[in-house]
gemmi code that builds the backbone of each chain (N, CA, C; Angstrom):
import gemmi

chains = {
    "A": [
        ("MET", (67.725, 103.170, 120.235), (69.386, 103.727, 119.732), (69.089, 104.219, 118.153)),
        ("SER", (69.862, 105.236, 117.939), (69.881, 105.594, 116.427), (71.011, 104.813, 115.720)),
        ("PRO", (70.527, 104.972, 114.334), (71.935, 104.159, 113.809), (73.758, 104.287, 114.052)),
        ("ASP", (73.809, 105.633, 114.674), (75.085, 105.945, 115.393), (75.191, 105.308, 116.751)),
        ("GLU", (74.498, 105.089, 117.485), (74.520, 104.600, 118.528), (74.594, 103.461, 118.229)),
        ("THR", (73.701, 102.974, 117.306), (74.346, 100.677, 117.311), (75.681, 100.685, 116.768)),
        ("VAL", (76.146, 101.241, 115.934), (77.470, 101.258, 115.357), (78.291, 101.104, 116.245)),
        ("THR", (78.200, 102.431, 117.579), (79.156, 102.608, 118.304), (78.922, 101.226, 119.206)),
        ("ALA", (77.933, 100.975, 119.636), (77.662, 99.696, 120.747), (78.303, 98.674, 119.801)),
        ("PHE", (77.929, 98.121, 118.367), (78.603, 97.099, 118.089), (79.754, 97.240, 118.186)),
        ("MET", (80.766, 98.025, 117.515), (81.757, 98.337, 118.050), (82.616, 98.238, 119.373)),
        ("GLN", (81.899, 98.735, 120.428), (82.443, 98.568, 121.597), (82.155, 96.944, 121.854)),
        ("ALA", (81.651, 95.984, 121.779), (80.871, 95.077, 122.123), (82.100, 93.955, 121.142)),
        ("VAL", (82.377, 93.792, 120.190), (83.869, 93.525, 119.711), (84.937, 93.717, 120.087)),
        ("GLN", (85.329, 95.231, 120.997), (86.804, 95.292, 121.417), (86.775, 94.617, 122.836)),
        ("ALA", (85.057, 94.897, 123.522), (85.105, 93.680, 124.605), (84.807, 92.277, 124.349)),
        ("LYS", (85.336, 91.767, 122.997), (85.121, 90.415, 122.577), (83.745, 89.698, 123.153)),
        ("ASP", (83.171, 90.334, 123.407), (81.761, 89.603, 123.437), (80.733, 89.379, 122.433)),
        ("LEU", (80.600, 89.073, 121.300), (80.104, 88.111, 120.319), (78.390, 88.243, 120.510)),
        ("ASP", (78.410, 87.908, 121.362), (76.762, 87.798, 121.624), (76.316, 89.002, 121.426)),
        ("ALA", (76.708, 90.006, 122.500), (76.396, 91.609, 122.836), (76.373, 92.014, 120.865)),
        ("ALA", (77.613, 91.474, 120.363), (77.721, 92.432, 119.214), (76.525, 91.467, 117.981)),
        ("MET", (76.300, 90.273, 117.918), (75.453, 90.622, 117.098), (74.029, 90.022, 116.853)),
        ("ALA", (73.523, 90.402, 118.623), (72.521, 90.956, 119.144), (72.127, 92.283, 118.153)),
        ("LEU", (73.057, 93.342, 117.706), (72.700, 94.489, 117.275), (72.963, 94.028, 115.251)),
        ("ALA", (73.169, 93.146, 115.082), (72.944, 92.355, 113.392), (72.238, 91.587, 112.560)),
        ("ALA", (71.791, 92.270, 111.637), (70.554, 91.659, 111.517), (70.815, 89.950, 110.825)),
        ("ALA", (69.775, 89.429, 110.815), (69.879, 88.053, 110.127), (70.899, 87.868, 108.781)),
        ("ASP", (70.672, 88.406, 108.123), (70.761, 88.667, 106.895), (71.868, 89.928, 106.548)),
        ("ILE", (72.383, 90.355, 107.281), (74.149, 91.327, 107.629), (75.218, 91.116, 106.495)),
        ("GLU", (75.308, 92.097, 105.925), (76.281, 91.923, 104.370), (77.672, 92.427, 105.554)),
        ("TYR", (78.915, 91.246, 105.595), (80.252, 92.213, 106.028), (81.065, 92.345, 104.949)),
        ("ASP", (81.342, 92.951, 104.341), (82.357, 93.020, 103.335), (83.221, 93.896, 103.538)),
        ("ASN", (84.596, 92.824, 103.902), (86.378, 93.503, 104.068), (86.527, 93.687, 102.382)),
        ("VAL", (86.635, 95.297, 101.853), (86.243, 95.075, 100.174), (87.464, 94.539, 99.550)),
        ("PRO", (88.863, 94.734, 100.162), (89.794, 93.787, 99.404), (89.681, 92.339, 99.723)),
        ("MET", (88.808, 91.855, 100.782), (89.069, 90.529, 100.815), (87.617, 89.768, 100.424)),
        ("GLU", (87.102, 88.669, 101.278), (86.193, 88.458, 100.932), (84.926, 89.254, 101.699)),
        ("THR", (83.659, 88.500, 101.291), (82.251, 89.170, 102.249), (81.715, 87.820, 102.592)),
        ("ALA", (81.484, 88.483, 103.977), (80.575, 87.232, 104.893), (79.112, 88.192, 104.709)),
        ("TYR", (78.382, 86.759, 104.054), (76.817, 87.034, 103.814), (75.773, 86.443, 105.083)),
        ("GLY", (74.731, 87.020, 106.021), (74.453, 86.399, 106.803), (75.053, 86.865, 108.168)),
        ("ALA", (74.056, 86.471, 109.689), (74.886, 86.353, 110.698), (75.588, 85.526, 111.195)),
        ("GLU", (75.635, 84.250, 110.319), (76.588, 82.798, 110.750), (77.727, 83.444, 110.186)),
        ("ALA", (78.172, 83.619, 109.313), (79.280, 83.858, 108.769), (80.008, 84.804, 108.628)),
        ("THR", (79.320, 86.362, 109.427), (79.849, 87.733, 109.925), (80.493, 86.870, 111.218)),
        ("ARG", (79.721, 86.131, 112.149), (80.268, 85.927, 113.020), (81.216, 84.371, 113.072)),
        ("THR", (81.472, 83.987, 112.455), (82.669, 83.184, 111.973), (83.904, 83.891, 111.918)),
        ("MET", (83.991, 85.056, 110.910), (84.623, 86.253, 110.337), (85.346, 86.865, 111.849)),
        ("LEU", (84.378, 87.131, 112.544), (85.021, 87.645, 113.465), (85.699, 86.770, 114.690)),
        ("GLU", (85.172, 85.895, 114.539), (85.504, 84.473, 115.832), (87.250, 84.969, 115.565)),
        ("SER", (87.351, 84.893, 113.864), (88.897, 84.463, 113.629), (89.682, 85.671, 114.159)),
        ("PHE", (89.108, 87.012, 114.227), (90.187, 88.000, 114.472), (90.152, 88.207, 115.838)),
        ("VAL", (89.079, 88.068, 116.183), (88.911, 87.920, 117.780), (89.632, 86.931, 118.597)),
        ("GLY", (90.096, 86.008, 118.600), (90.229, 84.930, 118.611), (92.362, 84.838, 118.724)),
        ("MET", (92.679, 85.501, 117.799), (93.757, 86.360, 117.277), (94.439, 87.430, 117.756)),
        ("SER", (93.787, 87.680, 118.933), (94.106, 89.474, 119.565), (93.524, 88.794, 120.913)),
        ("GLU", (94.892, 89.271, 122.002), (94.734, 89.494, 123.311), (93.861, 90.619, 123.785)),
        ("GLU", (93.971, 91.827, 123.057), (93.379, 93.332, 122.947), (92.847, 93.796, 122.002)),
        ("ILE", (91.689, 94.230, 121.968), (91.193, 95.348, 120.817), (90.893, 96.580, 121.081)),
        ("ASP", (91.376, 97.446, 120.276), (91.193, 99.092, 120.382), (90.960, 99.377, 119.344)),
        ("TRP", (89.906, 100.051, 118.797), (89.265, 100.711, 117.599), (89.313, 102.231, 117.950)),
        ("VAL", (90.543, 102.838, 117.475), (89.998, 104.448, 117.552), (89.108, 105.083, 116.451)),
        ("VAL", (88.010, 105.718, 116.868), (87.266, 106.141, 115.949), (87.619, 107.602, 115.537)),
        ("HIS", (88.201, 108.279, 114.474), (88.509, 109.597, 113.992), (87.313, 110.485, 114.082)),
        ("HIS", (86.662, 109.846, 113.273), (85.347, 110.213, 112.672), (84.165, 109.605, 112.723)),
        ("GLN", (83.474, 109.933, 112.875), (82.002, 109.045, 112.623), (80.658, 109.875, 112.447)),
        ("VAL", (80.414, 109.795, 110.868), (78.834, 110.636, 110.747), (77.541, 109.775, 110.385)),
        ("ALA", (76.693, 110.381, 110.297), (75.372, 109.397, 109.874), (74.549, 110.600, 109.037)),
        ("ALA", (73.603, 109.833, 108.203), (72.293, 110.449, 107.477), (71.876, 109.511, 107.523)),
        ("GLY", (70.800, 109.666, 108.008), (69.570, 108.565, 107.769), (69.977, 106.961, 108.626)),
        ("ASP", (69.747, 106.099, 106.886), (70.083, 105.031, 107.676), (72.047, 104.649, 107.679)),
        ("ILE", (72.276, 105.562, 107.053), (73.914, 105.456, 106.704), (74.565, 106.118, 107.717)),
        ("VAL", (75.836, 105.016, 108.103), (76.218, 105.544, 109.247), (78.019, 105.216, 108.596)),
        ("MET", (79.444, 106.491, 108.730), (80.349, 106.338, 108.013), (81.406, 106.803, 109.060)),
        ("ASN", (82.606, 105.680, 109.264), (83.335, 106.260, 110.150), (84.849, 105.927, 109.847)),
        ("GLU", (85.766, 107.289, 110.053), (87.281, 106.765, 110.177), (87.891, 106.459, 111.029)),
        ("ARG", (88.450, 104.864, 110.886), (88.689, 104.536, 112.320), (90.526, 104.005, 112.120)),
        ("THR", (90.899, 104.030, 113.442), (92.487, 102.971, 113.350), (91.825, 101.705, 113.733)),
        ("ASP", (92.242, 100.805, 113.687), (91.350, 99.089, 114.244), (93.040, 98.638, 114.646)),
        ("ARG", (92.840, 98.455, 115.854), (94.239, 98.130, 116.662), (93.966, 97.119, 117.342)),
        ("PHE", (94.961, 95.981, 116.789), (95.221, 94.777, 117.388), (96.153, 94.128, 118.316)),
        ("ARG", (96.173, 93.341, 119.760), (97.140, 93.003, 119.951), (97.450, 91.642, 120.205)),
        ("SER", (98.818, 91.194, 119.803), (99.030, 89.696, 119.803), (100.142, 90.085, 120.585)),
        ("GLY", (100.403, 89.545, 121.586), (101.618, 89.709, 122.439), (102.333, 90.601, 123.079)),
        ("GLU", (102.960, 91.156, 122.813), (103.620, 92.753, 122.638), (103.404, 93.599, 121.340)),
        ("ARG", (102.919, 92.979, 120.125), (102.662, 93.077, 119.254), (101.579, 94.168, 118.436)),
        ("TRP", (101.124, 95.137, 118.035), (99.540, 95.698, 118.060), (99.831, 95.658, 116.631)),
        ("LEU", (98.762, 95.119, 115.486), (98.587, 95.746, 114.496), (97.850, 96.841, 114.338)),
        ("GLU", (97.746, 97.816, 113.382), (97.004, 98.748, 112.841), (96.957, 99.229, 111.679)),
        ("ILE", (95.184, 99.090, 111.863), (94.892, 99.158, 109.928), (93.885, 100.400, 110.178)),
        ("PRO", (94.321, 101.355, 108.976), (93.527, 102.188, 108.673), (92.526, 101.869, 108.208)),
        ("VAL", (91.269, 102.532, 108.202), (90.126, 102.339, 107.913), (88.801, 103.018, 107.086)),
        ("ALA", (88.025, 102.577, 106.512), (86.636, 103.461, 106.449), (86.076, 102.628, 106.550)),
        ("GLY", (84.876, 102.838, 107.468), (83.946, 101.883, 106.974), (82.129, 102.713, 107.091)),
        ("VAL", (81.685, 101.784, 105.952), (80.566, 102.061, 105.851), (78.989, 101.153, 106.104)),
        ("TRP", (78.304, 101.901, 107.121), (77.418, 100.927, 107.360), (76.172, 101.675, 107.297)),
        ("ARG", (75.114, 100.327, 107.530), (73.243, 100.701, 107.198), (73.068, 99.765, 108.312)),
        ("VAL", (71.733, 100.819, 109.428), (70.950, 100.218, 110.210), (69.736, 100.840, 109.722)),
        ("GLU", (69.165, 99.069, 109.771), (67.567, 99.161, 109.649), (67.300, 98.635, 110.625)),
        ("ASP", (65.795, 99.332, 111.097), (65.333, 98.739, 112.229), (65.768, 98.145, 113.692)),
        ("GLY", (66.915, 99.319, 113.838), (67.770, 98.817, 114.851), (68.884, 97.766, 114.598)),
        ("LEU", (68.640, 97.388, 113.378), (70.010, 96.261, 113.215), (70.485, 96.605, 112.188)),
        ("ILE", (72.519, 96.055, 112.296), (73.007, 96.642, 111.321), (73.058, 95.222, 109.987)),
        ("THR", (72.929, 96.152, 108.693), (72.017, 95.071, 107.497), (73.541, 95.003, 107.121)),
        ("LEU", (74.548, 96.136, 106.992), (76.019, 96.475, 106.554), (76.378, 97.261, 107.280)),
        ("TRP", (78.162, 95.919, 107.040), (79.110, 96.595, 107.383), (80.268, 96.668, 106.465)),
        ("ARG", (80.795, 97.242, 105.619), (81.849, 97.490, 104.912), (82.760, 98.439, 105.029)),
        ("ASP", (84.311, 97.611, 105.417), (85.261, 98.450, 105.669), (86.338, 98.359, 104.401)),
        ("TYR", (87.212, 99.777, 104.051), (87.404, 100.016, 103.186), (89.086, 100.137, 103.485)),
        ("PHE", (90.146, 99.431, 103.237), (91.611, 99.378, 103.852), (92.320, 98.691, 102.651)),
        ("ASP", (93.440, 99.009, 103.115), (94.649, 98.377, 102.171), (94.724, 97.101, 102.435)),
        ("LEU", (94.824, 96.102, 101.438), (95.289, 94.682, 101.920), (96.869, 94.507, 102.179)),
        ("GLU", (97.585, 95.102, 101.441), (98.729, 95.137, 101.379), (99.721, 95.223, 102.698)),
        ("GLY", (99.480, 96.601, 102.832), (99.574, 97.408, 104.387), (99.263, 96.014, 105.658)),
        ("LEU", (98.142, 96.037, 105.244), (97.710, 94.801, 106.593), (98.903, 93.723, 106.297)),
        ("MET", (98.860, 93.119, 105.143), (99.673, 91.769, 105.374), (101.594, 92.291, 105.482)),
        ("LYS", (101.969, 93.608, 105.114), (103.667, 94.039, 105.709), (103.412, 93.999, 107.158)),
        ("GLN", (102.282, 94.663, 107.683), (102.125, 94.506, 109.468), (102.139, 92.830, 110.225)),
        ("MET", (101.475, 92.072, 109.138), (101.500, 91.195, 109.688), (102.712, 90.225, 109.261)),
        ("SER", (103.431, 90.319, 108.711), (104.689, 89.895, 108.184), (105.707, 90.241, 109.042)),
        ("GLY", (105.238, 91.384, 109.950), (106.541, 92.019, 110.283), (107.715, 92.963, 109.723)),
        ("GLU", (106.837, 93.545, 108.211), (107.800, 94.416, 107.793), (106.933, 95.846, 107.875)),
        ("GLY", (106.067, 95.756, 108.015), (105.134, 97.149, 107.730), (105.454, 98.061, 109.532)),
    ],
    "B": [
        ("MET", (78.585, 127.576, 99.843), (78.008, 126.690, 100.135), (78.544, 125.588, 101.504)),
        ("SER", (77.518, 124.840, 101.622), (78.110, 123.869, 102.980), (79.055, 122.669, 102.622)),
        ("PRO", (79.970, 122.534, 103.475), (80.559, 121.256, 103.207), (80.353, 120.560, 102.559)),
        ("ASP", (79.381, 119.666, 102.645), (78.824, 119.019, 101.441), (78.986, 119.414, 100.122)),
        ("GLU", (78.516, 120.726, 100.167), (78.183, 120.888, 98.357), (79.364, 121.685, 97.839)),
        ("THR", (80.124, 121.473, 98.816), (81.650, 121.768, 98.445), (82.496, 120.610, 97.889)),
        ("VAL", (82.119, 119.649, 98.611), (82.673, 118.550, 98.264), (82.125, 118.213, 96.799)),
        ("THR", (81.207, 117.921, 97.009), (80.159, 117.386, 95.485), (80.725, 118.326, 94.491)),
        ("ALA", (81.001, 119.938, 94.514), (81.656, 120.898, 93.704), (82.728, 120.683, 93.086)),
        ("PHE", (83.756, 120.108, 93.963), (85.121, 119.804, 93.756), (85.081, 118.681, 92.717)),
        ("MET", (84.755, 117.362, 93.479), (84.200, 116.701, 92.817), (83.993, 116.598, 91.288)),
        ("GLN", (82.681, 117.090, 90.823), (82.368, 117.866, 89.377), (83.172, 118.655, 89.042)),
        ("ALA", (84.081, 119.326, 89.459), (85.137, 120.088, 89.035), (85.996, 119.159, 88.136)),
        ("VAL", (86.473, 118.094, 88.904), (87.772, 117.064, 88.862), (87.256, 116.643, 87.435)),
        ("GLN", (86.000, 116.011, 87.751), (85.644, 115.051, 86.450), (85.446, 115.901, 85.343)),
        ("ALA", (85.141, 116.846, 85.404), (85.204, 117.985, 84.159), (86.333, 118.519, 83.757)),
        ("LYS", (87.686, 117.840, 84.413), (88.863, 118.386, 84.156), (89.604, 119.681, 84.287)),
        ("ASP", (88.404, 120.673, 84.904), (88.709, 121.599, 85.403), (89.500, 121.887, 86.817)),
        ("LEU", (90.642, 121.835, 86.257), (91.159, 121.935, 87.843), (91.621, 123.367, 88.536)),
        ("ASP", (91.243, 124.440, 87.332), (91.255, 125.942, 88.062), (89.841, 125.754, 88.813)),
        ("ALA", (88.909, 125.475, 88.557), (87.636, 125.557, 89.090), (87.835, 124.362, 90.194)),
        ("ALA", (88.414, 123.262, 90.122), (88.340, 122.291, 91.895), (89.485, 123.134, 92.553)),
        ("MET", (90.634, 123.526, 91.967), (91.774, 124.240, 93.400), (91.309, 125.775, 93.480)),
        ("ALA", (90.273, 125.970, 92.995), (89.276, 127.111, 93.589), (89.081, 127.112, 95.165)),
        ("LEU", (88.504, 125.978, 95.227), (87.762, 124.972, 96.611), (88.660, 124.711, 97.816)),
        ("ALA", (89.968, 124.339, 97.057), (90.951, 123.864, 98.192), (92.009, 124.974, 98.731)),
        ("ALA", (91.812, 124.621, 99.891), (92.554, 125.720, 100.713), (94.421, 125.515, 100.330)),
        ("ALA", (94.858, 126.669, 100.087), (96.773, 126.500, 100.592), (96.943, 125.457, 100.695)),
        ("ASP", (96.271, 124.978, 102.134), (97.493, 124.137, 102.698), (96.713, 122.899, 102.974)),
        ("ILE", (95.786, 122.578, 101.605), (95.129, 121.155, 101.927), (96.292, 120.087, 101.773)),
        ("GLU", (95.787, 118.560, 102.838), (96.468, 117.356, 102.389), (95.593, 116.666, 102.227)),
        ("TYR", (96.501, 116.143, 100.923), (95.505, 115.526, 99.918), (96.267, 113.948, 99.998)),
        ("ASP", (95.582, 112.880, 100.882), (96.415, 111.680, 101.453), (95.799, 110.239, 100.673)),
        ("ASN", (96.165, 109.713, 99.274), (95.939, 108.545, 99.280), (96.644, 107.812, 100.108)),
        ("VAL", (95.953, 106.859, 101.107), (96.545, 105.996, 102.549), (97.308, 105.225, 102.006)),
        ("PRO", (96.794, 104.760, 100.928), (98.208, 103.654, 100.920), (99.555, 103.691, 100.122)),
        ("MET", (98.817, 105.525, 99.330), (100.659, 105.964, 98.592), (100.917, 107.139, 99.510)),
        ("GLU", (101.308, 108.219, 98.612), (101.660, 109.144, 99.133), (100.937, 110.181, 99.523)),
        ("THR", (101.171, 111.378, 100.414), (100.798, 112.134, 100.990), (100.911, 113.450, 100.189)),
        ("ALA", (100.273, 114.322, 99.846), (100.112, 115.629, 99.114), (99.818, 116.658, 99.820)),
        ("TYR", (101.091, 117.354, 100.420), (101.028, 118.677, 101.332), (100.854, 120.253, 100.183)),
        ("GLY", (99.516, 120.503, 100.707), (99.670, 121.956, 99.600), (98.892, 121.861, 98.247)),
        ("ALA", (98.517, 122.831, 98.524), (97.721, 123.197, 96.604), (98.673, 122.841, 95.779)),
        ("GLU", (99.752, 122.921, 95.684), (100.659, 122.808, 94.466), (100.604, 121.128, 94.149)),
        ("ALA", (101.019, 120.652, 95.582), (101.022, 118.963, 95.331), (100.047, 118.444, 94.898)),
        ("THR", (98.863, 118.542, 95.356), (97.690, 118.024, 95.041), (97.279, 118.683, 93.670)),
        ("ARG", (97.584, 119.943, 92.731), (97.237, 120.011, 92.150), (98.461, 119.251, 91.329)),
        ("THR", (99.388, 118.912, 91.470), (100.304, 117.941, 90.379), (99.646, 116.350, 90.465)),
        ("MET", (99.430, 116.246, 91.598), (98.809, 115.112, 91.889), (97.989, 114.786, 90.947)),
        ("LEU", (96.994, 115.532, 90.930), (95.392, 115.532, 90.084), (95.518, 115.602, 88.850)),
        ("GLU", (96.302, 116.150, 88.574), (96.725, 115.996, 86.939), (97.653, 115.440, 86.260)),
        ("SER", (98.088, 114.186, 87.196), (98.397, 113.271, 86.733), (97.682, 112.612, 86.533)),
        ("PHE", (96.776, 112.317, 87.002), (95.509, 111.063, 86.813), (94.474, 111.570, 86.276)),
        ("VAL", (94.244, 112.943, 85.935), (93.881, 113.434, 85.431), (94.286, 113.067, 83.334)),
        ("GLY", (95.090, 113.842, 83.493), (95.939, 113.621, 82.395), (96.001, 112.019, 81.283)),
        ("MET", (96.091, 111.015, 82.338), (96.152, 109.652, 81.903), (95.074, 109.292, 81.852)),
        ("SER", (93.690, 110.014, 81.720), (92.137, 109.673, 82.051), (91.674, 110.502, 80.999)),
        ("GLU", (91.117, 110.067, 80.151), (90.517, 110.437, 78.402), (88.573, 110.714, 78.866)),
        ("GLU", (88.345, 110.077, 80.303), (86.896, 110.510, 80.822), (87.221, 110.039, 82.267)),
        ("ILE", (86.185, 110.880, 83.060), (86.633, 110.695, 84.499), (85.095, 110.646, 85.194)),
        ("ASP", (84.795, 109.466, 85.808), (83.297, 109.253, 86.123), (83.578, 109.082, 87.584)),
        ("TRP", (82.744, 109.032, 88.833), (82.870, 109.243, 90.116), (81.580, 108.484, 90.228)),
        ("VAL", (81.365, 107.652, 90.787), (79.913, 107.409, 91.303), (79.534, 107.099, 92.603)),
        ("VAL", (79.126, 108.369, 92.830), (79.023, 108.397, 94.438), (77.682, 107.501, 95.177)),
        ("HIS", (77.968, 106.352, 95.669), (76.869, 105.916, 96.267), (76.320, 106.142, 97.677)),
        ("HIS", (77.265, 106.865, 98.671), (76.831, 107.616, 100.086), (77.823, 108.698, 99.777)),
        ("GLN", (76.902, 109.435, 100.764), (77.978, 110.978, 101.039), (77.057, 111.408, 102.336)),
        ("VAL", (77.853, 111.830, 103.168), (77.085, 112.148, 104.640), (78.421, 113.214, 105.358)),
        ("ALA", (77.211, 114.458, 106.252), (78.073, 115.555, 106.077), (77.914, 115.682, 107.857)),
        ("ALA", (78.836, 116.047, 108.593), (78.802, 116.617, 110.231), (79.364, 117.538, 110.172)),
        ("GLY", (79.216, 119.101, 110.932), (80.359, 119.861, 111.280), (80.836, 120.214, 109.560)),
        ("ASP", (82.459, 119.865, 110.163), (83.157, 120.476, 108.841), (83.572, 119.259, 107.972)),
        ("ILE", (83.063, 117.907, 108.823), (83.789, 116.280, 108.048), (82.485, 116.277, 107.101)),
        ("VAL", (82.752, 115.589, 105.812), (82.270, 114.853, 104.904), (82.497, 113.637, 104.398)),
        ("MET", (82.144, 112.275, 104.441), (82.838, 111.325, 104.535), (81.519, 110.632, 102.704)),
        ("ASN", (82.274, 110.000, 102.059), (81.654, 109.537, 100.973), (82.056, 107.890, 100.715)),
        ("GLU", (81.570, 107.256, 100.406), (81.866, 106.129, 99.713), (81.457, 106.322, 97.955)),
        ("ARG", (82.461, 105.604, 97.346), (82.448, 105.952, 95.544), (83.039, 104.967, 95.023)),
        ("THR", (82.702, 104.917, 93.583), (83.636, 104.278, 92.732), (84.269, 105.237, 91.895)),
        ("ASP", (85.415, 105.102, 91.993), (85.904, 106.286, 90.725), (86.337, 105.747, 89.574)),
        ("ARG", (85.841, 106.009, 89.024), (86.304, 105.562, 87.206), (86.759, 106.633, 86.560)),
        ("PHE", (87.590, 105.840, 85.755), (88.776, 106.447, 84.529), (88.356, 105.674, 83.437)),
        ("ARG", (88.279, 106.052, 82.181), (88.703, 105.744, 81.040), (89.757, 106.261, 80.186)),
        ("SER", (90.461, 105.012, 79.706), (91.709, 105.217, 79.216), (91.493, 104.230, 78.009)),
        ("GLY", (91.336, 105.088, 76.605), (91.116, 104.119, 75.526), (89.272, 103.468, 75.900)),
        ("GLU", (89.649, 101.971, 75.528), (88.192, 101.837, 75.761), (88.192, 100.840, 77.062)),
        ("ARG", (89.254, 101.077, 77.919), (89.215, 100.414, 79.488), (88.893, 101.300, 80.337)),
        ("TRP", (87.866, 101.253, 81.188), (87.652, 101.800, 82.359), (88.374, 100.907, 83.600)),
        ("LEU", (88.979, 102.257, 84.616), (89.468, 101.216, 85.992), (88.247, 101.803, 86.408)),
        ("GLU", (88.317, 100.886, 87.518), (87.277, 101.290, 88.641), (87.741, 100.909, 89.931)),
        ("ILE", (87.766, 101.830, 90.960), (88.370, 101.636, 92.199), (87.285, 102.111, 93.089)),
        ("PRO", (86.924, 101.329, 94.226), (86.046, 101.186, 95.247), (86.621, 102.038, 96.479)),
        ("VAL", (86.770, 103.472, 96.885), (86.875, 104.545, 97.624), (86.158, 104.454, 98.718)),
        ("ALA", (86.064, 104.873, 99.636), (85.781, 105.991, 100.724), (86.705, 107.119, 101.252)),
        ("GLY", (86.099, 108.007, 101.475), (87.002, 109.292, 101.171), (86.656, 110.006, 102.779)),
        ("VAL", (87.248, 111.067, 103.139), (87.431, 112.321, 104.275), (87.512, 113.146, 103.528)),
        ("TRP", (86.458, 114.113, 104.036), (87.246, 115.262, 104.142), (86.919, 116.794, 105.016)),
        ("ARG", (87.594, 117.350, 104.725), (87.469, 118.420, 106.032), (87.005, 119.751, 104.972)),
        ("VAL", (86.308, 120.612, 105.153), (85.972, 121.653, 104.972), (85.789, 122.596, 105.562)),
        ("GLU", (86.650, 123.533, 105.763), (87.090, 124.701, 106.650), (87.000, 126.087, 105.727)),
        ("ASP", (85.506, 127.368, 106.451), (85.183, 128.377, 106.020), (85.322, 128.089, 104.231)),
        ("GLY", (84.745, 127.284, 103.826), (84.824, 127.003, 102.563), (85.577, 126.252, 101.772)),
        ("LEU", (86.461, 126.088, 101.969), (87.607, 125.652, 101.654), (88.075, 124.103, 102.049)),
        ("ILE", (88.399, 123.001, 101.114), (88.702, 121.794, 101.543), (90.159, 121.760, 102.098)),
        ("THR", (90.232, 121.193, 103.059), (91.879, 121.366, 103.835), (92.121, 120.295, 104.220)),
        ("LEU", (91.548, 118.862, 104.068), (91.567, 117.410, 104.257), (90.755, 116.649, 103.123)),
        ("TRP", (91.746, 116.006, 102.183), (90.912, 115.100, 101.470), (91.467, 113.847, 101.904)),
        ("ARG", (91.317, 112.391, 101.972), (92.050, 111.149, 102.472), (91.069, 110.516, 101.966)),
        ("ASP", (92.034, 109.473, 100.765), (91.003, 108.349, 100.430), (91.407, 107.161, 100.567)),
        ("TYR", (90.710, 105.955, 101.161), (91.104, 105.089, 101.636), (90.500, 104.098, 100.401)),
        ("PHE", (91.404, 103.216, 100.351), (91.109, 101.958, 99.203), (91.863, 100.988, 99.260)),
        ("ASP", (92.034, 99.748, 98.119), (93.102, 98.903, 98.104), (94.235, 98.926, 97.067)),
        ("LEU", (95.265, 99.789, 97.221), (96.424, 99.403, 96.021), (96.102, 98.513, 95.619)),
        ("GLU", (96.781, 97.291, 95.647), (97.068, 95.981, 95.031), (95.965, 96.087, 94.131)),
        ("GLY", (94.616, 96.257, 94.252), (92.975, 96.183, 93.722), (93.342, 97.149, 92.153)),
        ("LEU", (93.553, 97.658, 92.748), (94.037, 98.998, 91.458), (95.510, 98.936, 90.390)),
        ("MET", (96.652, 98.301, 91.479), (96.956, 97.825, 90.425), (96.925, 96.904, 89.789)),
        ("LYS", (96.442, 95.664, 90.058), (95.934, 94.648, 89.357), (94.961, 95.020, 88.159)),
        ("GLN", (94.369, 96.149, 88.364), (93.314, 96.740, 87.271), (94.155, 97.605, 86.470)),
        ("MET", (95.391, 97.964, 86.685), (96.105, 99.024, 85.849), (97.051, 98.044, 85.157)),
        ("SER", (97.362, 96.729, 85.464), (98.141, 96.079, 84.413), (97.214, 94.852, 83.395)),
        ("GLY", (95.885, 94.975, 83.826), (94.925, 94.209, 83.058), (94.612, 93.215, 83.651)),
        ("GLU", (95.217, 92.560, 84.828), (94.600, 91.268, 85.324), (93.703, 91.225, 86.548)),
        ("GLY", (93.301, 92.745, 86.775), (91.663, 92.888, 87.430), (90.867, 92.906, 86.817)),
    ],
}
model = gemmi.Model(1)
for chain_id, residues in chains.items():
    chain = gemmi.Chain(chain_id)
    for i, (resn, *xyz) in enumerate(residues, 1):
        res = gemmi.Residue()
        res.name, res.seqid = resn, gemmi.SeqId(i, " ")
        for name, pos in zip(("N", "CA", "C"), xyz):
            atom = gemmi.Atom()
            atom.name, atom.element = name, gemmi.Element(name[0])
            atom.pos, atom.b_iso = gemmi.Position(*pos), 0.0
            res.add_atom(atom)
        chain.add_residue(res)
    model.add_chain(chain)
structure = gemmi.Structure()
structure.add_model(model)
structure.setup_entities()
């Protein structure tokens, strides 16, 4: 798989809540950086963070608006959607990924934390 | 110029505070969207927004970490740095650009507004 395809396959696995399949595409030393929040270092910490938002979501639907790749870097613009009950959270995100030897070594998402918090509290 | 080169030239012109040169690379109907803030529609509104942050900065230095392009889309990961007196604001940003017929029609920046506000108030 190309870096572009690896990122797409990873995102599909997360949306299917198949974290085994997702983490099979992540390097042991993956860095998962939610820029306005904490950074998870390593596969175990990344999986723990993924489990937390997969666990709180009945449905996950990430809409990719654009995805461009060059060398080992992939960038995408997305709306990450998470359903809990009747309610969808919709987070506008821009992501930067690095894929080396077929495995994701960096996943960094840029988004507005306050906008997310407002949605979570029902104000957004 | 390619879309990639157009975006680079635009950013260089802004850093040089040469808004005539910058706006020469923008379409009349450019959309300039600071995701957690307002969106400027059109060249005049975009120039007004640029003037506000160019005016408050003695020096502008945008560090591009990655920039990738495909078709008319360019994405980049940056640290946008603005100096006022002795103090630098440093904003982690991911941008999405569209360039059509040599002119920028979309410039959308993803960043964390609260992180920026904390820096502006001296807490960050």
